[in-house]
N, C-alpha and C positions, 0 to 999 in steps of 0.2 A: 531056542536053552544052551544047547548045542557050541551053537555060533561062538556064545561072549564065555564060553568057559574051555573052549582050546588055547585059545587067545592069551584068556588070563593063566593060563598053566603054564606053557608060554614062557611069558614073564617071571612070573613067579621062578620058573626055571633058570633062565638066562641072571635073573637079579641076584639067587643061590647062586651063581655059581661067579656070578663078580664080586660075592662077598668070601668067595672061599682063599679067590684068585687075591683079595684086597689082606687079607686074613696070612696068608699066608707070604706076603711080601711083608707088612707089617711084623710079620714073624724072624725074617731071614734079615731085617733092620733090626730087630731089638737083641740080634742072636752078635752081629757084627759088631754095634757098640756091648755090650757087653764080652766081648771080645778084647778090644780095646780096651776099655779100664779095668779089666786083669791084669795085661799085654801094663797100664799105668802102675797097676799095683805092684810087678812083683816088681818093676824098676824101683818103685819106694821102696822096699822090702830090704832091695840088695843098696838101697839110698842107707836104709834105715839103720843096716847092722854096719858099712863101712864106718858111720860115724860113733855109733858104738865105741867102734874100734880104735878109730881118731881119740872119742874122750879118754878112754882106757887107758891111753897111752900117754897125752895130755897129763894125767892125773895119778902117774908114782911116784912114789916115795925120793927118788932120785931128781926128777922131774922137777917139785914143785921145790925140794929141798936147793936148786940151783936156782931156779926162776928167784926162789927167796936172797939168794948170796947177790947175782949180778942182778936182779932190777932193784933191788927191795937194798940193796949193801944190808944183811941181816947173817951175821952166824951165830955159830952155838956158845950160848954162856961158858963162860969158865965155873968152877965150884963155888970160886968167892965170891961170884955175882951172885950164884940163886940165894934165894930165902925160902926156906919152908916154914910153912905158917899152918898153927894147929890151929884147931877148934878151939 
């Protein structure tokens, strides 16, 4: 009986140690992946901020009016060209 228990305990100890090492390895691997994803997220946040800033500069009143004049040949109507409709 004793000859059977000692090898079983030794195998259980080795299996437990290997499981602990594997769990530690997986933990480190996932942590590295998490850091890479956080770096990508930060880069995307920076790009998002730059795009929002760019959009706000393209939609200013002066830019819209300038584009309307140059690309669409639009102009501000004279008072004679304005018609006010009443309900």
